[in-house]
C-alpha positions, -999 to 999 in steps of 0.1 A, spaced: -371 642 -944 -337 634 -929 -317 663 -914 -283 662 -930 -268 680 -899 -278 652 -875 -249 637 -853 -243 601 -845 -243 590 -809 -206 584 -811 -200 618 -825 -220 634 -798 -203 615 -770 -169 622 -786 -177 659 -787 -189 660 -751 -158 641 -740 -137 667 -759 -155 695 -741 -151 680 -707 -114 671 -712 -107 706 -723 -120 721 -691 -90 729 -669 -111 727 -638 -121 691 -644 -86 679 -652 -78 677 -615 -107 676 -590 -109 667 -552 -141 649 -543 -153 636 -509 -181 611 -507 -192 576 -497 -182 545 -517 -210 522 -530 -213 494 -556 -175 487 -552 -162 460 -576 -125 449 -577 -119 434 -611 -95 407 -602 -83 399 -637 -74 435 -646 -69 449 -612 -92 479 -620 -116 491 -593 -151 503 -603 -174 520 -578 -198 549 -572 -190 579 -551 -221 596 -535 -234 619 -509 -269 625 -496 -283 639 -528 -261 628 -558 -238 601 -571 -211 598 -598 -195 568 -614 -158 563 -606 -129 541 -618 -94 535 -605 -71 517 -629 -48 490 -617 -16 511 -618 -31 536 -593 -50 509 -573 -17 491 -565 -6 522 -546 -35 521 -522 -25 515 -485 -60 502 -477 -88 481 -492 -118 503 -502 -151 491 -489 -188 500 -494 -199 527 -469 -164 541 -465 -161 579 -468 -130 588 -489 -111 617 -505 -105 612 -542 -80 630 -564 -86 626 -601 -100 639 -633 -135 641 -649 -139 625 -683 -165 608 -704 -167 571 -712 -177 574 -748 -192 540 -753 -219 545 -726 -220 582 -727 -213 584 -690 -191 609 -674 -171 597 -644 -142 603 -621 -110 587 -631 -94 584 -596 -57 587 -593 -54 588 -555 -77 578 -527 -75 584 -489 -100 574 -462 -117 602 -444 -106 606 -408 -81 578 -400 -52 575 -424 -51 548 -451 -24 529 -433 -45 527 -401 -74 515 -422 -53 489 -439 -39 479 -405 -74 473 -390 -86 455 -421 -58 431 -422 -59 426 -384 -96 417 -386 -89 392 -415 -60 374 -398 -77 374 -364 -107 357 -380 -83 330 -393 -71 324 -357 -35 336 -362 -37 357 -331 -54 332 -308 -37 324 -274 -42 287 -281 -16 287 -309 11 306 -289 42 286 -282 58 286 -248 92 304 -245 122 283 -234 131 289 -198 169 287 -204 176 294 -241 210 283 -253 209 301 -287 190 333 -295 185 345 -331 181 383 -333 165 396 -365 173 433 -367 197 459 -383 233 451 -375 240 489 -372 210 499 -352 207 508 -315 182 480 -311 208 453 -315 232 469 -291 204 472 -265 195 435 -269 232 425 -268 238 445 -236 208 431 -218 214 395 -227 251 395 -219 244 412 -185 214 390 -176 223 356 -190 259 354 -205 255 317 -210 233 323 -241 248 325 -276 235 354 -297 231 348 -335 226 381 -354 205 379 -386 209 413 -402 177 424 -419 162 457 -432 140 471 -405 121 495 -428 114 501 -464 104 478 -493 129 451 -483 119 449 -447 92 422 -449 110 401 -475 143 400 -456 126 392 -423 106 364 -439 138 349 -454 156 351 -420 127 335 -402 125 306 -427 163 301 -426 165 300 -388 136 275 -387 151 253 -414 185 251 -397 170 248 -362 199 270 -351 181 288 -322 158 281 -293 140 314 -296 139 343 -321 138 381 -313 124 403 -340 132 439 -331 138 475 -342 137 509 -326 108 534 -327 95 553 -357 65 565 -376 38 541 -388 54 543 -422 87 533 -408 72 503 -390 49 493 -419 70 464 -430 60 446 -398 24 448 -409 31 429 -442 6 400 -444 32 374 -455 56 384 -427 28 381 -402 19 347 -414 56 336 -413 58 347 -376 26 328 -368 39 297 -386 74 297 -371 82 264 -352 106 284 -330 90 308 -305 91 344 -316 94 375 -294 87 409 -310 102 442 -297 92 466 -325 91 503 -319 82 519 -286 57 509 -259 28 526 -277 37 511 -311 18 480 -322 23 460 -354 5 429 -367 37 409 -361 32 417 -324 -2 400 -324 11 370 -343 42 366 -321 43 342 -292 53 371 -269 52 409 -275 76 432 -257 72 470 -257 108 477 -267 139 457 -279 154 458 -245 122 445 -229 123 417 -255 157 407 -244 147 408 -207 117 386 -215 138 362 -235 164 353 -208 164 348 -170 185 370 -147 215 349 -138 218 367 -104 183 357 -96 192 322 -106 221 323 -82 198 334 -54 172 308 -64 200 282 -64 211 292 -29 175 291 -17 169 257 -32 202 244 -18 192 256 17 157 242 13 170 209 0 197 206 27 171 214 53 147 188 39 175 162 38 184 169 74 147 166 85 144 134 65 176 119 79 167 129 115 133 113 110 149 81 97 175 81 125 146 84 150 127 55 133 159 35 132 165 40 169 129 29 177 133 -1 155 166 -9 171 150 -9 205 122 -31 192 148 -54 176 167 -57 209 134 -67 226 127 -93 199 163 -103 193 163 -140 185 197 -144 203 183 -128 235 151 -149 232 172 -181 227 195 -171 256 165 -166 279 149 -198 268 181 -217 273 183 -204 308 147 -214 314 155 -248 299 185 -253 321 164 -244 351 137 -268 341 163 -295 334 178 -289 369 144 -292 384 137 -324 365 171 -339 375 164 -330 411 129 -345 409 141 -377 392 170 -380 418 145 -375 446 121 -401 431 150 -426 426 163 -420 462 128 -426 475 122 -457 454 156 -470 462 149 -468 499 115 -485 493 133 -512 473 158 -518 501 130 -522 526 110 -545 503 142 -565 495 148 -569 532 113 -580 537 116 -603 507 147 -619 521 129 -625 554 101 -643 535 124 -662 511 117 -700 515 154 -707 508 162 -688 539 139 -709 559 153 -740 543 188 -730 552 176 -727 587 162 -763 586 126 -755 577 120 -781 548 90 -778 526 70 -810 522 49 -818 491 27 -847 480 17 -850 445 31 -814 441 7 -802 467 22 -786 497 18 -804 530 14 -781 560 -2 -805 585 3 -841 596 -33 -847 592 -29 -843 555 -8 -875 553 -14 -912 556 9 -942 561 25 -953 529 21 -918 513 49 -907 491 62 -873 500 90 -850 488 113 -830 510 128 -800 492 164 -792 504 184 -764 491 208 -788 474 182 -813 462 149 -831 468 144 -863 489 116 -887 484 102 -905 514 74 -930 523 54 -924 555 58 -953 578 41 -939 608 22 -908 619 26 -897 655 0 -871 665 12 -843 688 -3 -842 722 -28 -814 729 
């Protein structure tokens, strides 16, 4: 038999929900516990998870409107404080916490968000030393991204004009805190890079709380700093303040003034360096010239030793001496031979048959044979007598022997 007082499941769940919602203590509760089974529903932006301790667990949901206010990304295992209300999800008959606020236990939500984003970007290599760009040694134009009315700009201006007045400073006024900080800095970075109007960029502001500096932890701004073609120096906050832009920048300075000092050289140190280099260069030139003068002197001496003119002069002198000796030798030989010739000529004259003929000694020939004895002739022989002025032919008529 059916009981007419029986409730449907929906009626029961609706009644229980009404009871829970009417309980003033459950309209606003503070719960601490560990997150598990965390799901971020990307299409709707709602977050679904379980909050638990050592003995119990309860379902929880944070709708997109509240989730967008979170300063960190919830993760499994994270202990959190939740502010919300208890209600019943009628369809499943499950009671759960409808979270309105959530804070991490211990470190604040901003620090959690800072570490989470730092870990993510670091894993992508945005902070690696290998991607850092070198700073220009002598920047001609410097873009300064900061508030136009803040002390940071005056500090930067004072330092640069004192240290390196040759540089041109281009002020790019931006919000340095609040909801417009990240967007305005991104726009300024992109504009300076597009126009190529600076050699280096300084991004700076004075000190403040983590909330004041939070704009410099914006993920899109950090990426814009890392992707800048122009080197970026950050001087955000005081020495103990760190932002994610500091890690992405090519150089991080502890203060705006320090950023200006890093950015430009000290002109007085350059003057001293110039004087030192001038002295060293002048000294090096003198040493070099002295060395070359010494080498030139040595080579000059060698040149004088091997001077072709001197060699020709010496050889001409030697040649003249040799010629003189030859002339003397030839003259002596000629004189000697002349004397010998005179003696031989005299002897030849003495032996000249013509001389004998002129003295009456007449050569006698027979049949072209010389006759030197009477015994060589016979009566009736034809002979020839050779006189100096002609020959005479004779016939032998008689031979008279000489007495012994």
